[in-house]
ChimeraX commands (.cxc) that place a marker at each C-alpha (Angstrom):
marker #1 position 0.17,-0.35,0.26 radius 0.5
marker #1 position 2.88,1.94,0.65 radius 0.5
marker #1 position 4.18,2.35,-2.98 radius 0.5
marker #1 position 0.55,3.18,-4.25 radius 0.5
marker #1 position 0.27,5.98,-1.71 radius 0.5
marker #1 position 3.52,7.20,-2.76 radius 0.5
marker #1 position 2.50,6.95,-6.51 radius 0.5
marker #1 position -0.84,8.77,-5.81 radius 0.5
marker #1 position 1.10,11.39,-3.96 radius 0.5
marker #1 position 3.62,11.79,-6.98 radius 0.5
marker #1 position 0.74,12.09,-9.22 radius 0.5
marker #1 position -1.31,14.31,-7.07 radius 0.5
marker #1 position 2.12,16.84,-7.05 radius 0.5
marker #1 position 2.30,16.59,-10.45 radius 0.5
marker #1 position -1.04,17.67,-10.89 radius 0.5
marker #1 position -1.02,20.21,-8.51 radius 0.5
marker #1 position 2.65,21.44,-10.00 radius 0.5
marker #1 position 1.11,21.30,-13.71 radius 0.5
marker #1 position -2.22,23.12,-12.44 radius 0.5
marker #1 position 0.02,25.83,-10.97 radius 0.5
marker #1 position 2.18,26.10,-13.80 radius 0.5
marker #1 position -1.43,26.56,-16.10 radius 0.5
marker #1 position -2.99,29.12,-13.49 radius 0.5
marker #1 position 0.55,31.00,-13.59 radius 0.5
marker #1 position 0.11,31.10,-17.64 radius 0.5
marker #1 position -3.25,32.09,-17.24 radius 0.5
marker #1 position -2.78,34.76,-14.50 radius 0.5
marker #1 position 0.09,36.19,-17.04 radius 0.5
marker #1 position -1.85,36.53,-19.85 radius 0.5
marker #1 position -5.11,37.29,-18.46 radius 0.5
marker #1 position -4.12,39.81,-15.73 radius 0.5
marker #1 position -0.50,40.52,-15.81 radius 0.5
marker #1 position 0.14,41.13,-19.70 radius 0.5
marker #1 position -2.91,43.32,-20.07 radius 0.5
marker #1 position -2.15,45.47,-16.76 radius 0.5
marker #1 position 1.42,45.74,-18.12 radius 0.5
marker #1 position 0.07,47.12,-21.48 radius 0.5
marker #1 position -2.34,49.23,-19.67 radius 0.5
marker #1 position 0.68,50.76,-17.27 radius 0.5
marker #1 position 2.71,51.58,-20.21 radius 0.5
marker #1 position -0.27,53.03,-22.41 radius 0.5
marker #1 position -0.94,55.18,-19.13 radius 0.5
marker #1 position 2.89,56.31,-19.01 radius 0.5
marker #1 position 2.95,57.14,-22.75 radius 0.5
marker #1 position -0.07,59.02,-22.37 radius 0.5
marker #1 position 1.58,60.98,-19.35 radius 0.5
marker #1 position 4.58,61.64,-21.26 radius 0.5
marker #1 position 2.53,62.92,-24.25 radius 0.5
marker #1 position 0.63,65.08,-21.47 radius 0.5
marker #1 position 3.61,66.59,-20.36 radius 0.5
marker #1 position 5.15,67.22,-23.39 radius 0.5
marker #1 position 2.03,69.23,-24.58 radius 0.5
marker #1 position 2.12,71.09,-21.33 radius 0.5
marker #1 position 5.81,72.15,-22.15 radius 0.5
marker #1 position 4.88,73.24,-25.60 radius 0.5
marker #1 position 1.61,75.46,-24.22 radius 0.5
marker #1 position 3.88,77.23,-21.69 radius 0.5
marker #1 position 6.21,77.96,-24.35 radius 0.5
marker #1 position 3.77,79.19,-26.51 radius 0.5
marker #1 position 2.15,80.87,-23.75 radius 0.5
marker #1 position 5.21,82.72,-22.96 radius 0.5
marker #1 position 5.96,83.55,-26.62 radius 0.5
marker #1 position 2.43,85.11,-26.39 radius 0.5
marker #1 position 2.85,86.92,-23.39 radius 0.5
marker #1 position 5.90,88.46,-24.86 radius 0.5
marker #1 position 3.90,89.71,-28.00 radius 0.5
marker #1 position 1.19,91.15,-25.76 radius 0.5
marker #1 position 3.88,92.91,-23.67 radius 0.5
marker #1 position 4.96,94.48,-27.16 radius 0.5
marker #1 position 1.72,95.00,-28.76 radius 0.5
marker #1 position 0.96,98.59,-27.18 radius 0.5
marker #1 position 4.38,99.55,-28.43 radius 0.5
marker #1 position 3.67,98.03,-32.28 radius 0.5
marker #1 position 1.03,100.78,-32.95 radius 0.5
marker #1 position 3.66,103.26,-32.19 radius 0.5
marker #1 position 6.15,101.70,-34.24 radius 0.5
marker #1 position 3.78,101.19,-37.34 radius 0.5
marker #1 position 2.89,104.78,-37.19 radius 0.5
marker #1 position 6.74,105.41,-36.92 radius 0.5
marker #1 position 7.60,103.18,-40.06 radius 0.5
marker #1 position 5.03,104.37,-42.21 radius 0.5
marker #1 position 5.85,108.09,-41.78 radius 0.5
marker #1 position 9.74,107.23,-42.24 radius 0.5
marker #1 position 10.20,104.67,-44.76 radius 0.5
marker #1 position 6.90,104.97,-46.84 radius 0.5
marker #1 position 5.88,107.74,-49.22 radius 0.5
marker #1 position 2.23,108.91,-50.06 radius 0.5
marker #1 position 1.02,107.85,-53.19 radius 0.5
marker #1 position 0.84,111.28,-54.69 radius 0.5
marker #1 position 4.38,111.51,-54.49 radius 0.5
marker #1 position 5.36,107.75,-54.92 radius 0.5
marker #1 position 6.10,108.00,-58.52 radius 0.5
marker #1 position 8.39,110.81,-58.14 radius 0.5
marker #1 position 9.89,109.48,-55.26 radius 0.5
marker #1 position 10.77,106.54,-57.19 radius 0.5
marker #1 position 12.11,108.03,-60.25 radius 0.5
marker #1 position 14.42,110.45,-58.48 radius 0.5
marker #1 position 15.78,107.24,-55.92 radius 0.5
marker #1 position 16.33,105.23,-58.97 radius 0.5
marker #1 position 18.00,107.90,-61.09 radius 0.5
marker #1 position 20.01,109.19,-58.06 radius 0.5
marker #1 position 21.10,105.50,-57.31 radius 0.5
marker #1 position 22.12,105.01,-60.81 radius 0.5
marker #1 position 23.96,108.19,-61.14 radius 0.5
marker #1 position 25.91,107.17,-57.70 radius 0.5
marker #1 position 26.71,103.94,-59.26 radius 0.5
marker #1 position 27.66,104.95,-62.74 radius 0.5
marker #1 position 25.24,103.02,-64.79 radius 0.5
marker #1 position 23.43,104.20,-67.52 radius 0.5
marker #1 position 19.96,106.10,-66.77 radius 0.5
marker #1 position 17.64,103.31,-66.32 radius 0.5
marker #1 position 14.48,103.08,-67.85 radius 0.5
marker #1 position 11.70,102.21,-65.58 radius 0.5
marker #1 position 7.96,100.81,-66.14 radius 0.5
marker #1 position 5.40,101.37,-63.31 radius 0.5
marker #1 position 2.55,98.90,-62.41 radius 0.5
marker #1 position 0.18,99.84,-59.68 radius 0.5
marker #1 position -1.12,96.53,-58.09 radius 0.5
marker #1 position -4.75,97.19,-57.52 radius 0.5
marker #1 position -5.26,93.62,-56.77 radius 0.5
marker #1 position -4.02,93.26,-53.03 radius 0.5
marker #1 position -5.61,95.51,-50.40 radius 0.5
marker #1 position -2.78,95.87,-48.09 radius 0.5
marker #1 position -2.30,98.72,-45.53 radius 0.5
marker #1 position 0.23,99.88,-48.00 radius 0.5
marker #1 position -0.27,100.37,-51.44 radius 0.5
marker #1 position 2.23,98.27,-53.94 radius 0.5
marker #1 position 3.90,100.00,-57.09 radius 0.5
marker #1 position 5.84,97.35,-59.14 radius 0.5
marker #1 position 8.70,98.78,-60.93 radius 0.5
marker #1 position 10.39,96.83,-63.66 radius 0.5
marker #1 position 13.79,98.11,-64.15 radius 0.5
marker #1 position 16.38,98.20,-67.02 radius 0.5
marker #1 position 19.92,99.41,-67.09 radius 0.5
marker #1 position 23.45,98.74,-68.50 radius 0.5
marker #1 position 27.00,99.00,-67.22 radius 0.5
marker #1 position 29.98,97.19,-65.69 radius 0.5
marker #1 position 29.64,94.26,-63.31 radius 0.5
marker #1 position 30.54,96.09,-60.41 radius 0.5
marker #1 position 28.52,99.18,-60.96 radius 0.5
marker #1 position 25.36,97.01,-61.90 radius 0.5
marker #1 position 25.92,95.33,-58.51 radius 0.5
marker #1 position 26.58,98.55,-56.79 radius 0.5
marker #1 position 23.43,100.02,-58.21 radius 0.5
marker #1 position 21.27,96.92,-57.11 radius 0.5
marker #1 position 22.45,96.97,-53.63 radius 0.5
marker #1 position 22.03,100.61,-53.44 radius 0.5
marker #1 position 18.10,100.27,-54.37 radius 0.5
marker #1 position 17.97,97.45,-51.83 radius 0.5
marker #1 position 19.59,98.95,-48.63 radius 0.5
marker #1 position 18.05,102.69,-49.70 radius 0.5
marker #1 position 16.07,104.17,-47.00 radius 0.5
marker #1 position 12.58,103.72,-48.75 radius 0.5
marker #1 position 10.67,100.72,-48.39 radius 0.5
marker #1 position 11.85,98.96,-52.32 radius 0.5
marker #1 position 12.03,95.23,-52.02 radius 0.5
marker #1 position 13.69,93.51,-54.68 radius 0.5
marker #1 position 11.74,90.53,-55.92 radius 0.5
marker #1 position 14.15,89.75,-59.03 radius 0.5
marker #1 position 16.93,90.03,-60.96 radius 0.5
marker #1 position 18.58,89.18,-64.25 radius 0.5
marker #1 position 21.66,89.75,-66.10 radius 0.5
marker #1 position 22.87,89.60,-69.30 radius 0.5
marker #1 position 25.24,90.50,-72.12 radius 0.5
marker #1 position 24.41,93.18,-74.33 radius 0.5
marker #1 position 25.40,93.18,-78.28 radius 0.5
marker #1 position 27.96,96.03,-77.41 radius 0.5
marker #1 position 29.57,93.59,-74.63 radius 0.5
marker #1 position 28.19,95.31,-71.63 radius 0.5
marker #1 position 26.15,93.97,-68.99 radius 0.5
marker #1 position 22.39,94.29,-68.63 radius 0.5
marker #1 position 20.39,94.33,-65.58 radius 0.5
marker #1 position 16.96,93.66,-64.92 radius 0.5
marker #1 position 15.39,94.29,-61.78 radius 0.5
marker #1 position 11.65,93.55,-60.71 radius 0.5
marker #1 position 10.95,95.46,-57.29 radius 0.5
marker #1 position 7.97,96.59,-55.50 radius 0.5
marker #1 position 7.84,100.10,-53.73 radius 0.5
marker #1 position 5.77,100.18,-51.13 radius 0.5
marker #1 position 3.54,103.43,-50.38 radius 0.5
marker #1 position 0.62,104.48,-47.72 radius 0.5
marker #1 position -2.69,104.64,-49.81 radius 0.5
marker link #1:1,2 radius 0.2
marker link #1:2,3 radius 0.2
marker link #1:3,4 radius 0.2
marker link #1:4,5 radius 0.2
marker link #1:5,6 radius 0.2
marker link #1:6,7 radius 0.2
marker link #1:7,8 radius 0.2
marker link #1:8,9 radius 0.2
marker link #1:9,10 radius 0.2
marker link #1:10,11 radius 0.2
marker link #1:11,12 radius 0.2
marker link #1:12,13 radius 0.2
marker link #1:13,14 radius 0.2
marker link #1:14,15 radius 0.2
marker link #1:15,16 radius 0.2
marker link #1:16,17 radius 0.2
marker link #1:17,18 radius 0.2
marker link #1:18,19 radius 0.2
marker link #1:19,20 radius 0.2
marker link #1:20,21 radius 0.2
marker link #1:21,22 radius 0.2
marker link #1:22,23 radius 0.2
marker link #1:23,24 radius 0.2
marker link #1:24,25 radius 0.2
marker link #1:25,26 radius 0.2
marker link #1:26,27 radius 0.2
marker link #1:27,28 radius 0.2
marker link #1:28,29 radius 0.2
marker link #1:29,30 radius 0.2
marker link #1:30,31 radius 0.2
marker link #1:31,32 radius 0.2
marker link #1:32,33 radius 0.2
marker link #1:33,34 radius 0.2
marker link #1:34,35 radius 0.2
marker link #1:35,36 radius 0.2
marker link #1:36,37 radius 0.2
marker link #1:37,38 radius 0.2
marker link #1:38,39 radius 0.2
marker link #1:39,40 radius 0.2
marker link #1:40,41 radius 0.2
marker link #1:41,42 radius 0.2
marker link #1:42,43 radius 0.2
marker link #1:43,44 radius 0.2
marker link #1:44,45 radius 0.2
marker link #1:45,46 radius 0.2
marker link #1:46,47 radius 0.2
marker link #1:47,48 radius 0.2
marker link #1:48,49 radius 0.2
marker link #1:49,50 radius 0.2
marker link #1:50,51 radius 0.2
marker link #1:51,52 radius 0.2
marker link #1:52,53 radius 0.2
marker link #1:53,54 radius 0.2
marker link #1:54,55 radius 0.2
marker link #1:55,56 radius 0.2
marker link #1:56,57 radius 0.2
marker link #1:57,58 radius 0.2
marker link #1:58,59 radius 0.2
marker link #1:59,60 radius 0.2
marker link #1:60,61 radius 0.2
marker link #1:61,62 radius 0.2
marker link #1:62,63 radius 0.2
marker link #1:63,64 radius 0.2
marker link #1:64,65 radius 0.2
marker link #1:65,66 radius 0.2
marker link #1:66,67 radius 0.2
marker link #1:67,68 radius 0.2
marker link #1:68,69 radius 0.2
marker link #1:69,70 radius 0.2
marker link #1:70,71 radius 0.2
marker link #1:71,72 radius 0.2
marker link #1:72,73 radius 0.2
marker link #1:73,74 radius 0.2
marker link #1:74,75 radius 0.2
marker link #1:75,76 radius 0.2
marker link #1:76,77 radius 0.2
marker link #1:77,78 radius 0.2
marker link #1:78,79 radius 0.2
marker link #1:79,80 radius 0.2
marker link #1:80,81 radius 0.2
marker link #1:81,82 radius 0.2
marker link #1:82,83 radius 0.2
marker link #1:83,84 radius 0.2
marker link #1:84,85 radius 0.2
marker link #1:85,86 radius 0.2
marker link #1:86,87 radius 0.2
marker link #1:87,88 radius 0.2
marker link #1:88,89 radius 0.2
marker link #1:89,90 radius 0.2
marker link #1:90,91 radius 0.2
marker link #1:91,92 radius 0.2
marker link #1:92,93 radius 0.2
marker link #1:93,94 radius 0.2
marker link #1:94,95 radius 0.2
marker link #1:95,96 radius 0.2
marker link #1:96,97 radius 0.2
marker link #1:97,98 radius 0.2
marker link #1:98,99 radius 0.2
marker link #1:99,100 radius 0.2
marker link #1:100,101 radius 0.2
marker link #1:101,102 radius 0.2
marker link #1:102,103 radius 0.2
marker link #1:103,104 radius 0.2
marker link #1:104,105 radius 0.2
marker link #1:105,106 radius 0.2
marker link #1:106,107 radius 0.2
marker link #1:107,108 radius 0.2
marker link #1:108,109 radius 0.2
marker link #1:109,110 radius 0.2
marker link #1:110,111 radius 0.2
marker link #1:111,112 radius 0.2
marker link #1:112,113 radius 0.2
marker link #1:113,114 radius 0.2
marker link #1:114,115 radius 0.2
marker link #1:115,116 radius 0.2
marker link #1:116,117 radius 0.2
marker link #1:117,118 radius 0.2
marker link #1:118,119 radius 0.2
marker link #1:119,120 radius 0.2
marker link #1:120,121 radius 0.2
marker link #1:121,122 radius 0.2
marker link #1:122,123 radius 0.2
marker link #1:123,124 radius 0.2
marker link #1:124,125 radius 0.2
marker link #1:125,126 radius 0.2
marker link #1:126,127 radius 0.2
marker link #1:127,128 radius 0.2
marker link #1:128,129 radius 0.2
marker link #1:129,130 radius 0.2
marker link #1:130,131 radius 0.2
marker link #1:131,132 radius 0.2
marker link #1:132,133 radius 0.2
marker link #1:133,134 radius 0.2
marker link #1:134,135 radius 0.2
marker link #1:135,136 radius 0.2
marker link #1:136,137 radius 0.2
marker link #1:137,138 radius 0.2
marker link #1:138,139 radius 0.2
marker link #1:139,140 radius 0.2
marker link #1:140,141 radius 0.2
marker link #1:141,142 radius 0.2
marker link #1:142,143 radius 0.2
marker link #1:143,144 radius 0.2
marker link #1:144,145 radius 0.2
marker link #1:145,146 radius 0.2
marker link #1:146,147 radius 0.2
marker link #1:147,148 radius 0.2
marker link #1:148,149 radius 0.2
marker link #1:149,150 radius 0.2
marker link #1:150,151 radius 0.2
marker link #1:151,152 radius 0.2
marker link #1:152,153 radius 0.2
marker link #1:153,154 radius 0.2
marker link #1:154,155 radius 0.2
marker link #1:155,156 radius 0.2
marker link #1:156,157 radius 0.2
marker link #1:157,158 radius 0.2
marker link #1:158,159 radius 0.2
marker link #1:159,160 radius 0.2
marker link #1:160,161 radius 0.2
marker link #1:161,162 radius 0.2
marker link #1:162,163 radius 0.2
marker link #1:163,164 radius 0.2
marker link #1:164,165 radius 0.2
marker link #1:165,166 radius 0.2
marker link #1:166,167 radius 0.2
marker link #1:167,168 radius 0.2
marker link #1:168,169 radius 0.2
marker link #1:169,170 radius 0.2
marker link #1:170,171 radius 0.2
marker link #1:171,172 radius 0.2
marker link #1:172,173 radius 0.2
marker link #1:173,174 radius 0.2
marker link #1:174,175 radius 0.2
marker link #1:175,176 radius 0.2
marker link #1:176,177 radius 0.2
marker link #1:177,178 radius 0.2
marker link #1:178,179 radius 0.2
marker link #1:179,180 radius 0.2
marker link #1:180,181 radius 0.2
marker link #1:181,182 radius 0.2
view
């Protein structure tokens, strides 16, 4: 009897051990893994929320700086329009005088200017399109373009092209916008 009792006990221990292993696997796959996945998802959400908070704080700081500078912006805008822009009634003559003056100073041929008033855009400043053509040596042509670009008037060079003429001189064509107060 002793032998059969021992065999029964060994079977019982084996079945109980196998049952515990199966129970461990069931608990692992049914409870531990989903819980681990939920924890990982929560940690990911937490780190994303912290990152969004940091971004929003940085945005808030930028907006507060912008808001602090806003009262001065109106004053600066008025100063800009008074100092850098010309009234529309004097815009054409101002541009013609500026271009002739810079061409004489740079030593290029008197330029031809084509004016196009932009009536499509309704911006706070009126835009006068310019197509300027002149000829001269390379250094003088570059001096002329640089002088126009750095003038105190609000003139924006949109594009330029260089080509050689039949006589061997360098031809410059500038496309620019001159901004005026309406």
